[in-house]
C-alpha positions in Angstrom: 119.1 -44.7 98.2 116.4 -45.2 95.6 114.6 -47.7 97.9 114.6 -45.2 100.7 113.3 -42.2 98.7 110.6 -44.3 97.1 108.9 -44.8 100.4 109.2 -41.0 101.1 107.7 -40.2 97.7 104.8 -42.6 98.1 104.0 -41.2 101.6 104.1 -37.6 100.3 101.7 -38.4 97.5 99.5 -40.4 99.9 99.3 -37.3 102.2 98.2 -35.1 99.3 95.4 -37.6 98.6 94.4 -37.7 102.3 94.3 -33.9 102.5 91.9 -33.8 99.6 89.6 -36.2 101.4 89.9 -35.0 105.1 86.8 -32.8 105.0 86.1 -30.8 108.2 88.4 -32.8 110.5 90.7 -29.8 111.1 92.9 -31.5 113.6 93.6 -34.4 111.2 94.2 -31.8 108.4 96.7 -30.0 110.6 98.6 -33.2 111.4 98.8 -34.2 107.8 99.9 -30.8 106.7 102.7 -30.7 109.3 103.9 -34.1 108.0 103.7 -32.9 104.4 105.7 -29.8 105.2 108.3 -32.0 106.9 108.6 -34.3 103.9 108.5 -31.6 101.2 112.2 -30.8 101.1 113.1 -34.5 100.8 110.4 -35.1 98.2 111.7 -32.2 96.1 115.3 -33.4 96.2 114.2 -37.0 95.5 112.4 -35.8 92.3 115.5 -33.9 91.2 117.7 -36.9 92.0 115.5 -39.2 89.8 115.5 -36.7 87.0 119.3 -36.3 87.2 119.8 -40.1 87.1 117.6 -40.3 84.0 119.5 -37.5 82.3 122.8 -39.2 83.2 121.7 -42.4 81.7 120.7 -40.7 78.5 124.0 -38.7 78.4 126.1 -41.9 78.9 124.0 -43.7 76.2 124.7 -40.8 73.8 128.4 -41.0 74.7 128.5 -44.7 73.8 126.6 -44.4 70.5 127.6 -41.0 69.2 130.4 -40.8 66.6 130.4 -37.0 66.0 133.4 -35.5 68.0 131.6 -32.3 68.9 128.5 -34.2 70.2 130.7 -36.6 72.2 132.4 -33.5 73.8 129.1 -32.1 74.8 128.0 -35.5 76.2 131.2 -35.8 78.2 130.7 -32.4 79.7 127.1 -33.2 80.6 128.1 -36.5 82.2 130.7 -34.8 84.3 128.2 -32.1 85.4 125.5 -34.6 86.2 127.8 -36.8 88.2 128.8 -33.9 90.3 125.2 -32.8 90.8 124.1 -36.3 91.7 126.9 -36.6 94.3 125.7 -33.3 95.9 122.1 -34.5 95.8 123.0 -37.8 97.5 124.7 -35.9 100.3 121.7 -33.6 100.7 119.3 -36.5 100.7 121.4 -38.4 103.3 121.3 -35.4 105.6 117.5 -35.2 105.3 117.2 -38.9 105.9 119.0 -38.7 109.3 116.3 -39.0 111.9 115.4 -35.7 113.4 115.4 -35.3 117.1 111.6 -35.1 117.9 112.5 -32.6 120.7 114.1 -30.1 118.4 111.1 -27.9 118.1 110.3 -27.9 121.9 110.8 -25.2 124.4 113.7 -25.7 126.8 114.1 -25.8 130.6 117.6 -24.8 131.5 119.2 -25.5 134.8 122.4 -23.8 135.8 124.1 -24.7 139.1 127.3 -23.4 140.7 130.0 -26.0 140.8 133.5 -25.9 142.4 134.7 -22.4 143.3 132.4 -21.1 146.0 131.0 -17.6 145.5 132.9 -17.2 142.3 131.2 -20.3 140.8 127.8 -18.8 141.8 128.8 -15.5 140.1 129.8 -17.4 137.0 126.5 -19.2 137.0 124.8 -15.8 136.9 127.1 -14.8 134.0 126.0 -17.9 132.1 122.4 -17.1 132.8 122.8 -13.6 131.4 124.6 -15.0 128.3 121.8 -17.3 127.5 119.2 -14.6 128.2 121.0 -12.3 125.7 121.2 -15.1 123.2 117.5 -15.9 123.6 116.6 -12.2 123.1 118.5 -12.2 119.8 116.6 -15.3 118.7 113.3 -13.7 119.5 112.6 -16.2 122.4 111.0 -15.5 125.7 112.9 -16.4 128.9 111.0 -17.0 132.2 112.7 -17.8 135.5 111.0 -20.8 137.1 113.1 -21.2 140.3 116.3 -19.5 141.7 118.5 -19.6 144.7 120.9 -16.6 144.9 123.8 -15.8 147.2 123.1 -12.1 147.6 126.1 -10.7 145.7 124.8 -11.2 142.2 125.3 -14.9 141.9 123.2 -18.1 141.8 123.6 -21.4 143.6 121.0 -22.5 141.1 118.7 -21.0 138.6 116.1 -22.8 136.5 114.4 -21.0 133.6 112.1 -21.7 130.7 113.1 -20.7 127.2 110.1 -20.4 124.9 110.6 -20.1 121.1 110.8 -22.0 117.8 113.8 -24.3 117.6 115.0 -23.5 121.2 116.0 -27.1 122.0 117.6 -27.7 118.5 120.1 -24.9 119.3 120.5 -25.0 123.1 120.9 -28.8 123.4 124.6 -28.5 122.8 125.1 -26.5 126.0 124.7 -29.3 128.4 127.8 -30.1 130.5 130.4 -28.5 132.7 131.4 -24.9 131.9 134.8 -23.8 133.3 135.9 -20.2 134.0 139.5 -19.0 134.6 139.7 -15.5 135.9 140.6 -13.3 138.9 137.4 -13.3 141.1 136.0 -10.1 142.4 136.4 -11.6 145.9 140.1 -12.3 145.4 142.3 -9.7 147.1 145.6 -11.1 145.9 144.8 -10.9 142.2 145.3 -14.6 141.6 143.6 -16.5 138.8 141.1 -19.0 140.0 139.3 -21.9 138.2 135.6 -22.3 138.9 132.9 -24.3 137.2 129.1 -24.3 136.7 127.0 -27.1 135.3 124.3 -26.6 132.6 121.5 -29.0 132.0 119.2 -28.5 128.9 115.9 -30.3 129.1 113.1 -30.3 126.5 109.8 -29.1 128.0 107.6 -32.1 128.1 103.8 -32.1 128.0 101.7 -34.4 130.1 100.8 -36.5 127.1 104.5 -37.2 126.5 105.1 -38.8 129.9 102.6 -40.0 132.5 103.6 -39.7 136.2 101.1 -41.5 138.5 100.0 -39.4 141.5 100.9 -42.4 143.7 104.6 -41.8 142.7 104.5 -38.3 144.1 104.8 -36.7 147.6 103.7 -33.1 147.6 104.7 -30.8 150.5 103.4 -27.3 150.9 105.4 -24.6 152.9 105.7 -20.8 153.1 107.9 -19.1 150.6 111.1 -17.5 152.0 111.5 -13.8 151.4 113.5 -10.7 152.3 111.0 -9.7 155.0 108.3 -7.0 155.2 105.8 -7.2 152.4 107.9 -9.9 150.6 107.1 -12.6 153.2 104.2 -14.9 152.1 101.7 -15.2 154.9 100.1 -18.2 153.1 101.7 -21.5 152.3 102.3 -21.2 148.5 105.6 -22.9 148.0 105.6 -26.5 146.7 108.1 -29.3 147.1 107.4 -32.4 145.0 109.3 -35.7 145.6 109.3 -38.3 142.9 109.3 -41.4 145.2 110.7 -44.0 142.7 113.8 -41.9 141.9 114.0 -39.7 145.0 114.2 -36.7 142.8 113.0 -33.5 144.5 111.8 -30.3 142.8 110.8 -27.1 144.8 109.2 -24.0 143.4 108.3 -20.9 145.5 108.7 -17.9 143.1 105.1 -17.7 142.0 102.4 -16.1 144.2 99.9 -19.0 144.1 100.3 -22.7 145.2 98.8 -23.8 141.9 101.3 -21.9 139.8 104.2 -23.2 141.8 102.9 -26.8 141.5 102.5 -26.4 137.7 106.1 -25.2 137.4 107.4 -27.9 139.7 105.6 -30.6 137.7 107.0 -29.1 134.4 110.5 -29.4 135.7 110.0 -32.9 137.1 108.5 -34.2 133.8 111.4 -32.7 131.9 114.0 -34.4 134.2 112.3 -37.8 134.2 111.9 -37.7 130.4 115.6 -36.8 130.0 116.5 -39.8 132.2 114.4 -42.1 130.0 115.9 -40.6 126.9 119.4 -41.2 128.2 118.5 -44.9 128.8 117.2 -45.2 125.2 120.4 -43.5 123.9 122.6 -45.8 126.0 120.8 -48.8 124.4 121.5 -47.5 120.9 125.0 -46.5 121.6 127.8 -48.1 119.5 131.6 -48.1 119.8 131.7 -45.0 117.6 129.8 -42.4 119.5 129.6 -38.7 119.0 130.8 -36.5 121.8 128.8 -33.6 120.3 125.4 -33.1 121.9 125.7 -36.2 124.1 124.3 -34.3 127.0 126.8 -35.7 129.5 126.6 -33.4 132.5 130.0 -34.5 133.8 131.7 -33.6 130.6 133.8 -30.5 130.6 132.6 -28.8 127.4 133.9 -25.3 127.4 136.5 -23.0 129.1 136.1 -19.3 129.4 139.6 -17.8 129.9 139.3 -14.1 130.9 143.1 -13.1 131.0 143.5 -14.2 127.4 139.9 -13.3 126.3 139.7 -16.9 124.9 136.8 -19.3 124.8 137.5 -22.9 123.9 134.9 -25.6 123.1 136.7 -28.9 123.9 134.4 -31.1 121.9 135.2 -29.6 118.5 138.6 -28.0 119.4 137.3 -24.5 118.5 138.9 -21.5 120.2 137.9 -17.8 119.8 139.3 -14.6 121.3 136.1 -12.6 121.7 135.1 -13.5 125.2 133.3 -10.2 126.0 131.1 -10.6 122.9 130.3 -14.3 123.8 129.3 -13.3 127.3 126.8 -10.9 125.7 125.1 -13.8 124.0 127.0 -14.0 120.7 127.4 -17.8 120.8 126.0 -18.5 117.3 129.3 -19.6 115.9 129.9 -22.2 118.6 126.3 -23.5 118.2 126.6 -23.6 114.4 129.9 -25.5 114.5 128.5 -28.0 117.0 125.4 -28.6 114.9 127.6 -29.1 111.8 129.8 -31.6 113.6 126.9 -33.4 115.0 125.3 -33.7 111.6 128.5 -35.0 110.1 128.8 -37.6 112.8 125.2 -38.8 112.3 125.7 -38.9 108.6 128.7 -41.1 109.0 126.7 -43.4 111.2 124.4 -44.2 108.3 127.1 -46.4 107.0 128.1 -47.5 103.5 124.8 -49.4 103.0 123.1 -46.1 102.0 125.5 -45.7 99.0 123.9 -45.9 95.5 124.7 -49.2 93.8 
């Protein structure tokens, strides 16, 4: 532990020296200041940890040498207090030492697709979109639809949207997977409960500097946007379909009025998808026998069930069930996300192993 925090302390102090010498290089100053802000909580805990260890050493020394009963009692109480504080500090430092996902601060591209269940699955996909939109509003985020394919009765075969805001990926990344709904569909005349699904993919928005896609790997097709007729029909070819030749991945955008805007959006979605594939490969290489199910991003994984007859929502990864379905569908999903984040952190802390224990 001391070896780990020594490097952090030295880097923090080095940054302070560099900031004093940076001069008019504002970009460099901004980079250093960001790193300093990221390290500050760990640096402060490290200093408190060292001070507590020194105080504990002094208190134990007093306990060994002191003959006065009253002073020994005081020393014993201080030792017990400091041991508890040090244990708490060690836990906090370990949590801060867990590598942070570099995507946590990024905006999010969410893709919701109707799964099994026909029209009811498409309606459920629309319900999930509304739920995430409401949640985003409560977080102060901005939601922009990038592409959609609806079925005409209030449902979506597919909807892709951008969520812009601080920490969007850090919270929404746990939503990737298969969502299952159990309810009587509005299209069901017999009143029977059906089970339908929708898949949710959560992708971090990726800048061009994060991933390079050669133009030679792309085939770009331009076509006219489909519409409802009348003034909604585009006379010019503004819709874009981009095919990533190495993977066969296809992205189409037609909701914007200009060809350039549709191309920019299509490329944004394509970059995010390809980056996620590469990230999955890296995760697979690092995987061990003991792997967390929380936040794994497995799209085939059934993660949550929404049971309307019992007003129950169950997250299968952490075994959490709640009976406030109406509230959840209005975007009140904070409790699920907080529990998932806590479970994820506990798993990552456990993966640090016993080698981080203080000798």
